[in-house]
N, C-alpha and C positions, 0 to 999 in steps of 0.2 A: 639784599636781605641782611648781611652781616653789619653794614653801616647802620641800618635801622635798629638792630639789637644793641649795638654799642651806644647809640644815643639814649635808648631807653635805660640802659644800665647806668650811664653817666647821670641822667636826670634823677635817678633814685639815690645818688650818692653812695654807690656800692662800697667804695674804699673807706669812706669816713663813717658810714653808718651801717653797722653790721646787720642790725635788725631789718632795716629797709633793704639791705642787700639780698636777704632771702626773698623778699617780694620781687626784687629786680630779676633774680634768677628765675623765679616762677613765671614772670611776664615773658622773659626771653624764651623759656621752655614752651610756653603757650604759643608764642609766635612761630617757633619752629614746628610745633605740632600742626598748627594751622597750615603752614606751608606744605608739610608732608601730606596733609589731607587733600590739598588742592592738586598735588602732583600725582598724576595717574601714570604709573609705569606699566607699559604693555607687557603681557606675558611673552616669553620667547617663542619663536615659531615652532609649532609641532610638525608632525608628519604631513606632507602635502602629496597628494596623488598627482601623477603625471597625466596631462590631458592632450589629446590630439584634436585640432579643429579641422573639420572637413568642410571646405567651401569658404573662400575668402572674399565674400561679397561685402556689401555695405553694412549689414548687421554685424558681421564678424569684426570688420575693421573698426567701426565707429562705436560699438557697444561691448561686444564680448571680449575682445582682446584687452582693451583698457581695464575691464573689470577684474582681470586676474590680479592686478596690483592691490586690490582690496580683499582678495580671498585669503582665508586662513588655512584652508585645507586643499587648495587646488592650485596647480601651476601649469602653464602651457609648455609643452616639450616637443610638439610635433605639428606639422601642417600637412594637409592633403589638398592639392590645388591643381587645376589644369593650366595655371599661369606661373611658370617657374620664376620669371623675373619678379613678379609681385610677391611670391612666397619667400624668395631669398631676401628681398628688401625688408619684409616684415620680420623675417628670422633675425636679421641684424638688430632690429629695433627691440625685439622681445627676448633676445638671448636664446633662440632656438638653434640647435646645431644643424648644420647643412645636411648631415647624414640622416636627420629626422624629417626631411622634406620628401613627401610622396606625391605621386600623381594618381589619376584614377585607374590607370592600368596596373601599377604595382601596389595598389592599396592593400591587397590581401597579405602582402609580405610584412605588414605591420604586426602580424602575429609573432614575429621573431624579435620584436623590440620590447624588452622588459621595462623600458622607461615609461611606456604608455600603459596606463591603467584604464582610462575612460576616453571614449570618443564622443565628440559633440558634432552631430550632423546639422550643418547649417546650409543645406542645399535647397533648391526649389522643391516644392511639395511632392512632385511626381518622382523624385529621386530618393525620398526618405526611406522607403521600404527596402530598396536594393542595397543601399549603403549601410543601413542599420543591420540587416541580416548578414551582410558580409563582415561587418565589424564584430558582431556577436560570434560568428563562426571563427573569427580570428582570436577568440577568447577574451575580448575586451568588453567592458561594460559600456552601455550606450545611452546618451542623452540626445533625443531627437527634437528638433524644433517642431512647433505646431504649425498647421494641423499635422497630425501624425502621419497621414498618408492620404492618397486620393480616394480610397475606397475601403469599406469595412474589411473586405477579404485581405487586403494588404496589411491592415492593422493586425489582423489575427495572425498572419504569417510572421510579423515582427514579434508578437507575444510568444508564439510557439517557438521561434528561434531562440528567444531569451531563456525559455524554460529548458529547452534541449541543451543549451550551452551552460546552463546554471549561472547566468550572468544577470546583472541588474539592467532593467530597461525603464527609462523615465522620459516623460514628455515635458517639454520646456514651457510650462504655464507659469511664466515669471511672476505674474500678479499674485499667485498663491504664496509667494515667498517674500512679499513686501508688507510693510506694517499697516498701511491704510486698508488694503483689501482684507487682510487678516482680521483687523479690528471690525471691519464692516460685517464680516461673516459672524464674528462673535456676537455683535449687537443684534443683527437680524435674527439670529437663532435663539437669542437669550430670552425673548419676550419683553425686552425693554421698550419696544415700540408698540406693544400689544401684538396680537396675532397678525401676521403678514397677510394682507389682502391681495396686493398686486406688486409686481416688479416691473419697472420700466428701464430698459437698457438700450441706449442709442450709440452707435459707433459708425464712424465714417471719415473719409478724407478724399480729397480730389486727386485722383491718380493722373500721372502725366504721360510719359513716353509710350505711344501705342505699340512699340516693338518689345517692351520689357516682358520678362517671363511671366509675371503675374497676370498678364492678359492672354496668355497662351494656355488653352484648356488642358493640353496634355501635360504641361509642366505644373500648372496651378491647380488643376482639378475643378476649377470653377472661378467665379469672380469675387466680388466683395464678401460674399457669404463665407468663402473658404479662407479669406484673409482677415479682414478687420471684424467681420461678423461673428467669428468664433469667440471673440471676447464677450460679446453680449450673450451668446448662448451659454458659454461656460459660467459666466457670472450669474445667470438665472439659476443654474444648477447649484452653484456653491452658496449663493445667498439664501436660497430656499432650503438647501440641504436635502433636496428630493430629486427624483428622476421624473421627467414629464411622461404623461400617458397619451397626450394628443397634441398634434401639430397642425397648424393652419399657416399658409404662406402665400404671398404674391410677389412677383418679380416685375421689374420694368427697366428697360434700357433705352437711352435716347436714340431715336432712329437715325441711321446713317453716320453715327459716331464711330470712327475707325477703331477706337479703343475697345468697343464692345461687340465686335464681330463674332467672337467665340464665347465670351463670358458675360455674366449679368452685371449691371451697374448698381441698381437699387434692390433691396429686399426688405420686406416687412413680414414678420412672422410672430405667431402667438403660440404659447405653450400653456397647457393645463396640467397641474400637478395633483397628486393624490389627495392632498389636504385642501384642495379647491383653490389654492393660490393660482392666479393667472399671471403670465408674463407677456408683456408687449415689447417687441424688440425690433430694431431697424439696423440695417447695414447699408453702406453706400460707398461708391467710388466717385461720387459726383459733386461733393461740396466740401467746404472748409472743414478741417479736422474737428470731429465731434466725438466726445468720449464722456458720457455721463450715465450714472445709474441712480435709480430711485427705488427705495424699499418702502412701500406704503403700508404702515401698520394702522390699527384702529386708534391708537393713542398718539402716534407721532410718525414722522417719516425721516429716513436717513437719505442724505443726498451726497453724491460724489461727483465732482466736476472740476478738473478732469479726473477720470477714474483709472485710466490705464496708460497714461503717458509714462515715459521713462523717468521723468522728474516733475516736480511741481504739483503733485496730487493734493486735492483738497476734499475735506469731508466735514459735514455739519449735520446736526439734528434739528429739525423744526418741530416744536411742540407748543401748541397753543399760539401765543403771540411772541414766543421766544425762539431765538436761533442760537444754538451752542456749537461753536466751531471747535473741531478736534485738531490739536497740534500733536503730531506723533514723530518719533525719531525717523529720520530718512535713511534708507539703506539702498545700496546698489542692487537692483533686481537680479541682474545676471550673476553677480558675485554670490548673492544669497542662494540662488537656485543651484549654482555649481557646487558650492560648499555643502548644500544639503545632499546632493548626489554623492559627493565624496564621503560624507559622513555615513550615508547608507551603505556604501561599499565597505568602509572600514568597520562598521558596526554590524554588518549583515542585517540591515533593516529594510523594510519595504518603503520605497519612495512615496511621498505624499501624492504625487501625480504619476502613477505607473502607466504602463501601456493600456491597461483597461480603461483608464480615464480618457485617453485619446480615442479609443474605439467607441466609447459612448458618444463623444461629440461628432465623430464622422458618421455614425449611424443616424444621429439626429439631423445632421446637415443633409444627408440623402433623403430623409423624410421631408425636410423643408422643400427640397427640389421636387420631390414627388407630389407634394400637396400643391405647389405652385403650377406644376405641369398639368395636373388633373382637375384642379379647382375643388378639391375635396379635403375633408379632414382625414389625416393619417393617424391611426392608432399605433403607438409604439410600446 
């Protein structure tokens, strides 16, 4: 940069021509101002809350722990795991003190650790309620992975425990904290597409190992509907901005497939909303990863595909014979949701996705199962 300025000044004959020298100085100053405008100096780090991650499975290792490096208000300070070797190895990688490694038996003693402000529950669904309640009773704020729990009654226990402890409880609906889904919500509710007539939401992937916890009904609470299907259900609610009044559903599992001895493979379900919007949704454990949403308005339609992946999301608007692709800033979903939780704790604000949001979804999922079991419309 300095070499470039020197050359500019020399060309202007700064020493021999005073009048032109003023011009040269102005040019040099303009160049420096341009450089300063292009240089974005990050703000110094502010206060970061300490987080304990409970459960060190694939999601925690591959997504959540790396996301802390992108957080502005959250840092990992503790682990809770039944595998001490894994926990100590990860502690070395992420700078977690060995004294802050807990197991499921001494988990309650985390109440005595002032470094831990928030607990992130990343356990199988069937364990969310117990470890959330215990975490709240230990005086910590809790972020629980979705689905919130296996049954509405467990969700209510979690909500009640948070109120009793006067702690924050949030459910980890990560898509609510990333730019594409947030913009989809804005567009769908703004009237830019005309009144919404129908929402189409399809989610699925081919599940593998038949011995994994997701195929164990006690741990998972159900099959694809409790896992990938909750994305389609929650999207229908947040894209419409309404709560459904009726549910219809059908289930199907491939006969004699060892993966589906306890839980369902495929689900198709329909929702009716108060404004007469209809949602048609699918969920599957049987085919290649699918993740797309459509919001059908009278004047245009909004499309997202993929809509819920960790990265690479795409969104466009189809209007008449034109297609307008939306390019939005990309954020780390997990860093964004964790910082939101930390901010809510520091500012004493209600999270965007509190326990009540998780309770709504679990209540509706149980209505899906009831409708499929009885072959009738369920009013909710």
